[in-house]
N, C-alpha and C positions, 0 to 999 in steps of 0.2 A: 541417424545421429546418434552416436555413442554416447554415454554419459560423461566423458571426459571433455568431448568436443561441446556438448551441451553447456556445461559449467564454464567452460573458457570463451564460447562464443555470444553468449546471452548479453544481449543489449537492451536498454529501454528504448521503446517507439513512441516518440512523442507524437507523429504525425499519424492518425488512425481513421479509416474509412470502413463503410459498411461491407460486409455484414458484420454482425456481433457473434460472437463464438456460438457455435450449434449447442445444445443441450448435452450433447455427447461429449465435446470438448470441455465445456463446463464441468460436466461430472469428473472427468480425469483431473482436471485443475483442482476441484474441491478435495477428491480423493488425496492427491499428492499434499494438499496443504495440511490434511488431517493426521499426516504422518511426522509433521514436526516434533522435535524434541518437546517433552512435556514432562518435567520434574512434578511428580505426584499426581501423575494422571487426572489434572483438574480441568484438562481442555479449556483453555483460556482464550476460545477463538468464537468469532461469530461473523458471519458475512451477510451483507445486505444487497442483492442485485438491484440495479436501477436501470431501466431500459426505456425505449419508448417516450412516451409523454411524461412519464415519471421523473425524467430527467429535467425535464421544465420546472417541474414542481420543486426539484432539489435547487435548480439555479435561483429560483424565487427566495428559497430558504436562505441560500447564500447571500442574496442581495440584502435580505432584511438583517441578517446578522451584521453583514459590513455598515449597514445603515446605523445599527446601534452604537457601534463604536465611532462612526464618522455621519453624524447627521448631515452633513453638508456635501454629501456626495453628488457629484454631477450625474446626469443622465447617462453620458457616456461610460462613466464607471460603473454604473448601476448595470448598464447591459454587458458590461465586461463580465461581472459577476454572474450574471443570469446565463451567459453563455458558456461559463466554463464547463458545466456537465454535457455540452453538447459538442465538445470536442472528440467524442468517441461515441460508438453506437451502445454502449455498455459500460457502465462502472460498477465495481464491486466495492463496498465499503467494509473495510477491515475494522473491527471491532474487539476491543479486549474487555470481557466482562470480569473484572477483578475480584478474585474470591479471598476472603479472610482464610489463610492457611497457616499453621505454626512451623512449617518448614519451606514454604515457597514464597517469598517476598515478592510484592506487586512488581519489582523490576524484571525478575525472571519471569513472570507471566507474560510482561510485555515483550520479553524477549523471544519467548516461545511464539507470540503472534508474529513477529518480525521473522521468525524461522517459518512460519507458515506462510506468510506472503512471498518470501522468496521461492519456496517450493512451487506455490501457485504460479509465480512468474516463469520460473524454470519449465512447468508443464506446460504453460501457454507457448512459450518459445518453442519447444519441442513440437508441437502441434501446427506451428506456422502462425499462431494468433499472435500479434502485436500487443504489447503492454507495456505500461509505464506507471510507477508508484508515484503519487503526488502526494503532497502534505500541504503546510501553508497554515498560517494563523486560522484561518476560518475552519480548518480541521478539528480545532481544538476549542471552538467557540461554543459556550454554553448554550447559546441561542440553537445552533445547529444541533445540537445533541437533543435539546429539548424537541425540536421540531421532527427530528428522525425518531422521536419515541423511546430514546436510550433510557435504561436504568440508571439510577444515581451511581452504581458501581461501573457502570460501562463508559468506556473512553473509545471515541472514533480516533484510529490511528492512522488512516490513510485512505484516500482514494486510489483504486487500482483501474485505470482507462484500459479497456480490450475493444480491438477491432482489428480489421485487416491493416496491415502495414502499408504506409503509403509515403511516397516521398523516397529520398535516398536513405540507404541505411547508414546509420550514425556508425561513423569510424571508431573502431574500438582502440582507445589509447593503449600503447605498450608500457606496462609498468614492470620496473626490475623487482623481483621478489626481495633482493638485498636490501633495498631501501626501507622494507617493511618487517624483516625478519634479522634477528640476532640471536647469538647464543648468550645464555646466561652461564655465569661462573658457578653459581652456586653460593656465592658471597653477596651480602647487601652492601649496595654503595653507601647506605647510611653508617653501617658498623665501621666502613673505612676512612670516614672523616672525623 
């Protein structure tokens, strides 16, 4: 697969089975992630791998965080939260350790982490590993951050589920670039009004 094919054909894979990616595949994914644009070379990225029984512990953390917000959750709802990390053989948690920097605001650090995650997803796809980046309210819940041992300056930015692609390949939507790209004349619309 050449680079252009990779960029045009990558797709999220919501259905994932065993096996988890190998150590060699993970090494490539993480090396790709660490090539993300990084203004100031502050490296605002950190990743936690979660596999095996640790997925059950993560599911319990998710259920407890959900209970904090909704104490009357049914057992079925709690079971759904506990089962979230079991949807793939491995998860990688993407964390942004925000650093105070005079020239690199927090938003740029988070954008750098997002670029790192995209690179990780591309490297997974290039190696035949299925992947999907998930977030949701729990991703940003303080109880989950505490349970994961995140520092005060760290923010969980997503769960990357990894495994062998299962089910039918998601159909790629055909988007027209003209719907998203325009020429700018060099004049401000504000000055014309």
